[in-house]
N, C-alpha and C positions, 0 to 999 in steps of 0.2 A: 570193790571192797573199800570202805573207808575205815581206817584204823584197824589194828590187829589185837588189841587188848593186851593182857598182862600174861607172862610165860612163867610156869612153876619153876623152870629152871633157874631162871633169875633170882628168884627167892631163896635158892639153895646153894648159890654160889657167893662170890665176892662182892657182887653188887649189894647184897642185903646188908654189907658193911657200912655202907655210906650212912653218914649221920642221919640225912634226911627219911633214907628209907628205915632206919633202924627205930628212930624215935617220933617221927612226924606223920607216918602213915602206916597202917596196917592192912597188908592184903590178905585175903583169905580165897584161895581157889585150887582146885583140885586138877589133875591133868585133864580129866574128861571135860572140864569146863573151859578148857582153853578153845580158842577159835577153830583150830583145825578140826579136833573130834565133834564139836557143835556143828561145822559145815558138812562133816560127814554124814552125819545123822540127817541131815537135809538131803543127802544125795549129791553134794558139791564136793569134787574132789580138788585137790593143790592145782592141778593143771586147768582146772574148770575158771579160776579166777587169773582174769588177762591182767588186770591192773590193781596195784594197791594204791590209796591216797592216804598219805599221814598227814592229819590236821596240824600235829607238832611232835616233836621227839622225847616226849616224858615216857618212862618205862611202863606205864600203864596203857599207853597207845601204841608203843611199837615192840612190845614185848613179844606179841606172837609172830614176828617177823619169820621165825625159823621155819613157819607152815607154807610159806610162800616163796621157795627158792627159784620157781620158774616164772614168777609175776614181775611185771614191769611196776617197779615202786617210783611214786611221785613224792618229792619233798620240797617245800618253798627254799629256795637257794639260801636265803639270809638264815633261815631256821637251822639248815644243816651248818652253816658257819659258825653259828652262836653254839651249837652242840658239839662241834669237833674237838679233837685235841685235849690238851691238858686243861685249857680253859673252860671246855665243856663239861669235864669232870667237876672242876671247882663248881660250876654252875649247877650241878646236881643232874646232867644228863648222862653221865657214865657212858660214853660211845664205846667203851671196850666190851660192852654187852652185845653189839651189834654181831649178826652172823658174819663170818670172814667174806662171804660173797657181796656183802651190802654196798651197792654201788647206784644209788638212786638218780633217777633223772631230775633235773631241775622244772619245778612246777613255778615257773615265772607267769606272774598275770600280767595282763596288757592293760592299756588305759582305756578300756571298753566298760562303760557303766552297765551296771546290771540293777535295774530299780536305783535305790539309793546307795548301791555300793559303787564307788569310783572304778574300782578295777576288778576285773573277773579273768575267767579262762574257760572256754568251752573244751568239755572233756570228751564229748561224743559229737559227731559229726552233724548230727539233728540239733543239737544246742540244748538239749532238755536235761543234761547234768552239767553244772559249772560249778568250779572252785571260786569263791570271793574271799577277799582280805577280811579278816575278823581279828585285827592285833588286841592284845590285851592280856590274855592268860601268858602268851609268849608274844614278843615282839612281831612274828611273822606267821603267828596262827592264822590259818585258813579254815574255812569251813567249806561244805558241800551241799548244792541246792539241785533239788531233783523235781523236776516240773512233770507231773503226771495228770493230763488233760486240765483240769480246773484247780487241782489242788497241788500245793508246793510242798514239798518235804524238806526240811531245813537241818541237815545233819552238822550240828552245833559244835562237837568236840567239846571243849572246855571253855566256850564263850562264858556260861555260867554254869553252875552245879545243877540248877532245876530251873524249870520254867518261870517259876512265880519270881525267883530274883531277876530274871531277864526283865518280866512285865514290870517289876517295880524299878527297875535300873539300878539294882544294888549290885555293887561288886563283890566277889567273893573269891577264896582261895589265894592262889599264888598270882601276882601281877606285879610286873615291874614298874608299870605307871598307871595309877588309879584312873587319871584323867583320861588316858587313852582307851582303857577298858570300859569306863562309863559311856564315851563317845560311841563306841561299837555297840555297846547295849541300846543305845539310843537310835542307832541305825537299824539295828535288827528289829527293834520294837516298831518302828516306823514301816518296816518292811512286811512284816506279819500282819499289820492292820490294814495294809494296801491290798491284800490278796490271801485267799484261803490258805493258811499255813499250818502244817503240822511241825512243831518245835521239837527238836529231838537231840538234847544235849546228853553227852555220855553218861554222866554219873545221875540222871536222874532216875530214881527207881519208877517213875511214872512213863517214861520213854517208850518202853514196849508196849504197855497198853494204849497208849495214845497212837501208836504206829497202828496197832492191830485194829483199832476203831476208827482210824483217821480222824481223831479228835482235835478239832481246830485250837491254835493258841488262844488262850485266854476263855475257852469255852468249857468252864466246868474243871478248871486245874489241870 
């Protein structure tokens, strides 16, 4: 599983008092829309998910952690340091919302290039699922690449909010360093042009349709 989405319980507690949550974003989600009920509807129970990879630790990506108490959780070490403690709260990460059992394993990338990405880490023995560094939205943001025969699926987290912004190289949303964000977009753009790739950023309304049809990046939106 890559990311866990938002959790209704976070919107009903003190987490919603943070200024960013109160005035900068608006989440609308019902309990049956959380990741746990959605997976159960597909016949997938919490014990069926062996590993969860978090692209970063913003609440709309880790808010569903409570559904995976038995899973191995992987988080980039730098991301966890940035998000932890009072400094993390000031930055808007709100670590107080994490489940009491939250103790992720470090997702440390190695200097093993994958395409244009300078560092990566294999997440499966076969090497068909990898994590790659995609800094920008956060300094230690990662994306997950899935290779399925001739097609590559790029689970992009928040590298861009939609595909067209990535193809245009336009930085959007939250970014501590626009120069780094733009460089990451350039690397991704080069990657999707080098092989058949379905680009799947989290907040793109068209991601699910592209996934279902296996529509390649740049092919009709």
